[in-house]
C-alpha positions, 0 to 999 in steps of 0.5 A, a space after each residue: 254377395 256383391 259377386 253375383 251382380 254385374 254392370 257389363 255389356 259385352 258383345 255376345 259374338 265377340 264373347 263366343 269367338 273368344 270362348 271358341 278360341 278357349 275351347 281350342 286351346 283347352 282341346 290341344 292342351 287336354 290332348 298333348 301329354 305334359 302340356 297343361 291349360 295353365 301353359 296357354 293361360 299364362 302365355 296368353 296373360 303375357 301377351 294380352 295387350 298385344 291380342 286384339 279385343 277386350 280383357 274380358 273377351 281375353 279372360 273369357 278364352 282363358 277360363 273356357 280353355 281351363 274348363 275344356 281341359 278338365 274334360 279332354 285331359 282324360 284322353 291321353 290318360 287312358 290312350 297313354 297312360 300318362 295323366 295330367 296331374 289333375 288326373 293322377 288318381 284316375 290314370 291306372 284305374 281308367 287305364 285298366 278299362 282301356 286294357 279291358 277294351 272298354 276305353 270307349 266306355 270309359 271316355 263317356 263315363 268321363 264326360 258324363 263325369 264332368 258335365 254333371 259336375 258343372 250342373 251340380 256345381 254351380 248352384 252348390 257353389 253359391 251357399 258354399 262360397 258364402 260360407 267361405 267368405 265368412 271362414 277364410 280368414 280362420 282357414 288362412 290363419 291355420 293353413 299349414 295345419 289344413 295342409 298338413 292334414 290333406 298330407 297325412 290323409 294321403 298316407 293313412 288311406 293307403 291300402 298298406 303299411 308299404 304303400 304308406 311308406 311310399 307315400 311318405 317317401 313321395 311326399 317328401 321327395 316331391 316336396 323337396 323338389 317343389 321347395 328347391 325349385 318353385 321359386 328358382 329363377 329360370 329362363 325360357 324361349 317364351 314370354 312366360 317361364 314355367 318350372 312346373 311344366 317339367 316337374 309335372 311332366 317328370 313326376 306324372 308323365 315320364 315313369 309311365 311312358 318308360 313303363 309302357 315303352 315295353 308294353 303291348 300298346 292299346 288293344 282294340 276297343 270294343 262298344 260305347 255302351 255305358 254299363 253304370 246305371 244312370 242313377 248311380 252315374 248321378 251319385 258319383 258325379 255328386 260325390 266328385 262335386 262335393 270332394 272338389 268343393 272340399 279343396 276348391 277353396 284351399 291354395 294349392 290343393 289340387 283336384 289329384 288330392 280332391 280325387 283321393 277324398 273320394 277314394 273312401 267312397 268309391 273303394 270296391 266299386 271299380 275303375 268305372 265308378 273311379 273314373 266318373 268320381 275323378 272326372 267330376 272332381 277334376 271339373 268340380 275343382 275348377 268351378 269352385 275355384 272360380 267362385 273362390 276367385 270372384 268372392 275372396 280375390 284369391 286365384 287357385 289355379 294357374 289358369 285363374 292366376 293367369 286370368 287375374 293378371 289380365 285383370 278383366 271385371 270379375 262378373 260371374 254372369 259372363 264367367 259362368 257363360 265361359 264355363 257352360 259353353 266350355 263344358 258343352 263342347 267338352 262333353 261332345 269332344 271327349 267321346 268324338 275326339 277320344 275314340 279317334 285318339 284311342 285308334 290311333 294310338 292302337 295302331 302305333 308301336 308302343 315303344 316308338 310312341 313312348 320314346 316320341 312323347 318322352 322327347 316331346 316332354 323333354 323339349 317342353 321342359 326345356 322351351 318353358 324352363 331352359 336347362 333348369 328345366 331339363 334338369 328338373 325334368 330328370 329329378 322329377 322323373 326319378 322321383 316319379 318312380 316312387 309310387 310304382 316301386 312302393 305301390 302307392 297312389 301317385 296323388 302323393 306326389 302332389 307334394 310338390 305343392 303341398 310341402 312348400 306352401 305348408 312351409 
């Protein structure tokens, strides 16, 4: 397994500085609704030649940003109900805890789920990757079947007939958007155009904000005590890690889809169990996707696509060092920043806040994809209303990636 070896000698201080910068970028992207670590990573890739330092350092910053983002993206999902696509499955269960005044506990449960997922995923990824090195040619040859099976799973795991119909409609409509727009030629105000920014912002963010505009906002939050037993937290994090392993090697299959796999295990256990599991899924998928890039040469996430463009030597020791430092920082930052985020949002008028964030998402759509981005944001917002109308899970909107890849 060549991917376990390295002959690199990298200055420690330079690498730590790059990782620290990546942690800062991932924190910002995680806390800003509608902004993904992919965005910063692609921007870094576009200007990598002008950034002082080695390609290894730039790559470390990208990877650290991506991992940190998987910790911090729970915060706007809880405080605003506006999830990153990876946290779409968790938005409503976690937000229910905020409405009950237990948002600070939810933050800590999420940090535990993500942190334990890194601990479990790194050693597990070695044998899983060894198996996938042999199995991937078969998987790649039948990828449309695998993606079709995942789409079918999104439908059949819905709770009733109406929700299943809604999942079909959500898959079809979001898939049509993906087929139409993912390969569209767009102009942007930045070095990197990214039509996924308006698509994801419209599908997953805008509908929740429009609903929240008439709400009562975030109520006062009580204590920080985690009421889930430690052994139960560990078991739930293992479930999240295994679900992340199930999809981490497949292109276009996100942690939102992996979270759907976890539904059967966490069903009936309440929002706390789901928060731990889906947070673990989110971070574990990033770890397994990293191993897929190093071993198979195929990037699975936007962050890893950007990393691949920069072209640093793919040696696991420094990659895992970036993951470890970013995970430690993320676990500390989630409760530290999240508590203040909840308090700040709780003081603001929900209508003004929702409309302001909506305006920000519209602005991001224009910055990253121009006029086409604004139109894509509007269409995606309309499609994003299908899940609440039918009562199905928002994860079905990941058809925006599943359908184009399957076709």
